[in-house]
N, C-alpha and C positions, 0 to 999 in steps of 0.2 A: 553327335553334340553333346560336348557337357553339359551342356543348361536340362537338356532331357534326363541325364542321368538322375537329377533331385528326387524327382518321382519314379523313376525306372526301379528303385529297391522295392516300393510298394507294390507297382502293377505289374512287373514282368518278374514275379518269384522263380523264375526256370522252372515251373511245374506245370503240368496240363492235367487233366483229369486223369489223364493215364500214370500221373505220378503217386497218385495217392493209393492208401493202403488196401489190401483186397476187400471186397464188399464194402467200401465209401460209397456212400449217398451224398448228395446234394440237394435241398428243396428250397426253394425260392419263396418268400412271404412278403406279399406286399401289408403293410402295416400303416394304420391313420394314428397319427398322432393327436395329443388332447386339442391342439386348436385347428385339426383338418388336414393337418399337411401330410404328403403322402412320402414314405421312406420304403427301403426295402432291405428285407433282412436274408441271410444265406445260411442255412442250418446245417453242416456238414457232421455227419453222424458214420462210424466205424462198427456199430455194435450197441448195445443198451449201456447208456453211462445215466448218474444221478447228479455228475457235476459237468459244467459245460462252460467254456473259456470264450470270453466276448473280446472280441478286436474290434475296432470302430477309429475313425479319424475323422474332425469335424469337415474335411474337406477333398478327403482323397477317396478313391475308391480300392477297397482292401479285399474284395473277395477272392484273391489270390497270395492273401501275405504268405511270407513265405515260412511263418511258425506253421500253417493248417496241418501240411501232413505230418509231423512229426508229433504234435498234440493229439491227431487223430490215432497213430500210428499206438501210443500211449494208452488208448482207450476212450480219449475223452472228446466228449462232443465239441465242438467248436461253429459259434455264431459270428459271424462278420455282417456288417450292417453299413447303410450309406445314411448320409446325414441329409437335409434338403438342400445342403450347399452342395453336396458333391460335385467337385468338376470345376468348383467356381468360389471364390470368396468375395465375390461383390458385394454379397449382401449379407455376410456372414455376422451374426450376433450370437455368441455364445452362450447368454441366457436362454435364448432361444433354442438352441439345439440341443439344450437339455431336456426340450420335450421330447426330441427325436430318439435321445439317449433311453428316456422313460417309455418308450413307446416299445423298444426291443427288448427290456429288461421286464417289463409286463408281458409280452409275451412269454419270454423264457421262464419268468417266474412261476407260470401255470405250469410247466413241462418239466421243470427240472427244481432237484432239492437244492441245491448251490450253484451261487455266479460266480466267476474267478473275470474280474477285468483285467484284461492285458491292455495297457496304454503304450503304445510304441508312438515316439517322436511328438507332433502334435497330441496323440490321443492320448498322451500322458496327462496333457495339460487340461483336457476336457473330462476327462473321468476324474482327476483329481477334482475340479469345479464340481462335478456332479457328485462327487461322493461326498465332499463339504456341505452341497444343499442339503443331499436326502439325510443326512443325519440330523440335520435342524428340524424343530419342533417348524411343522408348518407355517406357521404364522410369523416366525422370525425368519422365513427364506425371502430373498433378495424379490422386491417388489418389483420395480422397474431396472430396464436396461441404463447405461450410462445416456445412451440416448434419449429416453424417457419412456420409451413402450413399455408399456403393461406384460410382465413377464407370462403371467399366470402359475408362477412355479409355488403360491399359497396354496393353489386349491389342487394340486396335481399329486398322484400319486406315483411316488418314487421307490422303487424295489431298492433294496440294499443288499451293497456285494459283500459275498463272504470273506474275498481274498483279493489283493491286487497285486497286478506285477507292471513294472516300469521297465521298459526298454528304451534305452537311448532316448530319456525324457527329458525334452529339452521345458524349460519351465514356464511355456508360454509364448503365444507369436507375438505377443505385445513386447514382449521382454527379448526376444530375439530380434525384434527390428529397434528396439533401444539401443541395441548393441550393434547393429549393423547399417544404422541408416546414416548416410552421408551430412553432416551437418557443414559442409562447406558451401550448399548448396545457399547461394545469396537472394533469390528470388523462387518462387514456388513455380511459378508462370514461365520462369528461364530455365529450361533442365539442362542447360550450358554454361550458367554462371558461376564463378570459380572463385570462392575467398582465398586467397592464398596461404595467410596464416594456418587455414584448418585442411589443406588440402593434401590427403593422405596418398597421394601418388604422385607429390613433390620429393625428387631425391634429395632437397633443401631441406624438407621435413622429415628425411630418413626413408625413404621408399627405395626399395630396389626389386627387379623383378623376380630374382632368386630368393628374395628374403628381406623382408626390411625391418629395421632398426630404430625402431621409436624412442626418443629420448621421454623418459615420466613425465618431465614438463607438459610435451606436445599431449602424450597420453592423456592427463586429467584435463586438459584443455579441451582435447576433441570430445571426451564425453559430458564433458558440461554442456559443451555447444551440441551435441546431440540430445540431450533433454531437453535445451531449450527451442530445438528444432519441433520436436514432438510437444512440447506444451503449446507453440505457435498455431501448429496444425492441431490439435484440440481445440483451441481458442475457433480456429477457422471451420471445424466440423459442428459447433456449437452455435456458432452464427450463421451456417447455412440452416440448421435444423430452426433455429427459431426463427430466422424469417419464413420458411414454408409454412410452420404451424401458425404464426401471424397472419400470413395472408389466406391460409384455410378458415382460421375464425372469421374473419372480415369478409371470406365468401359466404360462411353461413350463417352471417349478418345481413346479408344482402349487396354484399359488396358487387364491385362490376367483374366482368368477365375476364379482367386482366387478373384479379385476386384468385379466380377460381383457377386459374391455368398456374400461378404462381403455386398456390395451395396445393397443386396435385404435382407439380415438376420436383423430382429429387433427383437433385444434382449429384453428379459422382466425381469425387478426388481423386486428381492423378498424383502420386506419389513417387516421384522421381528419385534416381539415386538411392537404392537402400542394397548395397552390396561392399560395404565399407567397414566392417567389423575387422577392427586392427589385429587381435588374434589370428585371423587367417594370413595375414601377410606378414607377421611378426613371432616366428614360433617361438621367441622368448617368452614371450607374454602368456602365462598359463602353460607351462610346457604338457607338450605330450606325441603319440607317434604319430599324429596327424603329419600332412603335407600340405608344402605351401598353397594356398587356394582355396577359394569356397566351395560350400555345397554346389554353386553352380556352375564356376567355372575357376580356372587356373589364371585366366584373362583377368582382373577386374576392370578391366577397361568395355571389354564384351558386356558385360552384366551389369555394372554399375552404371553403365548411360543406355544401357540397351532395354529393350521393352519387359524382356525376361526378367522376374523379380518378385520378393516379396511386397504385398501391399501395392502394385501398383495403381491397380484403379479398384476403388469401393466407395461407399455410400459412406457418408459422415456416420450413420448409426454404425456400419460396421467398422469403422475405422475407431470409435470410442470404445466399441465392446472387444473389438478382436487385436486392432493393430497398434493401439497405443501402449506403449507399456507405462505410462502415468494414470490410467482409468481402467485398462482390461481387467476384470476380476478373473479370468482364466490364467492365474498367474499359481505355479505351483511351488514358488518359493513361500508363497502366504498358503494355501490350501492344504499343502501335504500335513500342515499341523493337525487336521481332522482325522488325519490316517490312523485308524486304531485297528482294523484288521491286519491279520499276517500279511507281511509285506516281504516282494522279493524286487530287487531294484538292479538291474543290467547295466551296465554302461560299454561302451566300446571305445577303445586307447586311442585311437586315429580319425574319432568323430570330429567333424568341422562344423557342428552345431551346437553339440553339446560340450563345454569343455570341462575338465575338471572339476575346479573351483565351484560352478554351476551345479553337477552332482553333489560334490561335498555338502552345499548348502540347501539342496533338497532333503539328501539320507539325513542330515542332523534335525532338519525341522521334525521329521516323521516321528511321533512318539509311541509306536507301535512297540510293545514287549517283545512280538517276534518279528524282528526285520532281520533280512539277509540281503550281501551284496556281493553282486560279481562283478569282476572286469576281464574282456575279453578283448585281445587283439580285432580291429575290424575300422570299417569307415563307419559313417552314420547309418549306413542301412546291413552293415555285419557281413558286408563284403570283404575279402582279405585285402591285406596292404603290402603284400609282395607274393610273387610268384610261387605255388608250392604251397602255401600255407593253408590250413584248414581253415574253412569260413568261420568268421567271431559268429555269424547267425546259427551254425550249425551247433556251436557249444552251448549258444543262448537258448536254444531248443532242448539239448537234451538238459541242461540246467533247472529249466522252468519245469519240465517232465520230471525231474528226480524232486524238485520241490512240492509239486502238483502228490505228487505218490505219496509223500512224508505227511502234509498236512491237510489234503482232499483224497484220499483212498476211493477210488471209483466202486461204486457199487452198481451193478447191473439191476434194470428197472424190467 
């Protein structure tokens, strides 16, 4: 099924342990974060190296990421890591996930001389956010999440990266959702209610199964309505948090049992219809080599109205920190401005999540004096766009290894 393919590019890299270079080994390392959460790291080695490449995603399990074998073959150690939210973004708050990143990099900092972060897809916005905060004086780091939780970043040891690689880097889960949330929803409690004036699947508005053609006025109206829906969901999230905290305060001050129950209950938000990025259906909008369809499906009815999709279920805190394009700070459009280390950016020409204008904006925002950019044919996961083509992910792996050899030559330890 197509909806399974969105994560298959991460989880099923097409290799097993037998596909690794001769002599390669992997060790599993349970790690404890500064606030006591448990995460796991997977350290791959194929010989001595003082350079380690790190790969992580805020919610995906990347132990079999497609870049691992090639990096090992080039002589580099590779570290893949889970977050505390692996497999589910129900409670994912990016500020807290930075504690998970720090636990992994602190472990590596004791064992390697140089650390290179490889942020793929959502891992790019996560590592961009981490890098921004790690370069700040501790007392100036973010103190609270958008939902009000104390982050602990000001007391956190945050090892700094020596280099950064961004592969198919989307600007952040919140920005992605801001562009793909369906603004024709008329009532958040009614997943089937549709405002005809904003219905992107209505032929009267320009939709056609083989490729839509939306008028500029519709696009502008649609995007404005997307922001308005996200803003309304922000208000809902803040109200839910405020209601719970007020009940909790009353309970602590001698309130009745109902207050204690209400103060303990965390309501999950259900966000329906989140597969409506107009660029996926109208290929004239920010043109590229992509095919009609989203990363989830070529059938927008199946995924826009179905249970599979971005941000379907999340706590109010997770909504504000991760999925709201208006409040999430894991926004690579903004955090890219903090990248001062050597930088390599790789984009895929048929990406259905990261579009050319997104990549241009990210790359332009990076102030690093040493920055390199490559573009290869491939979908979001670097898979071939046509039968017989060399996968873009293979070309990406070669380019990353070449870049590492030039800037971070491996030294045996």
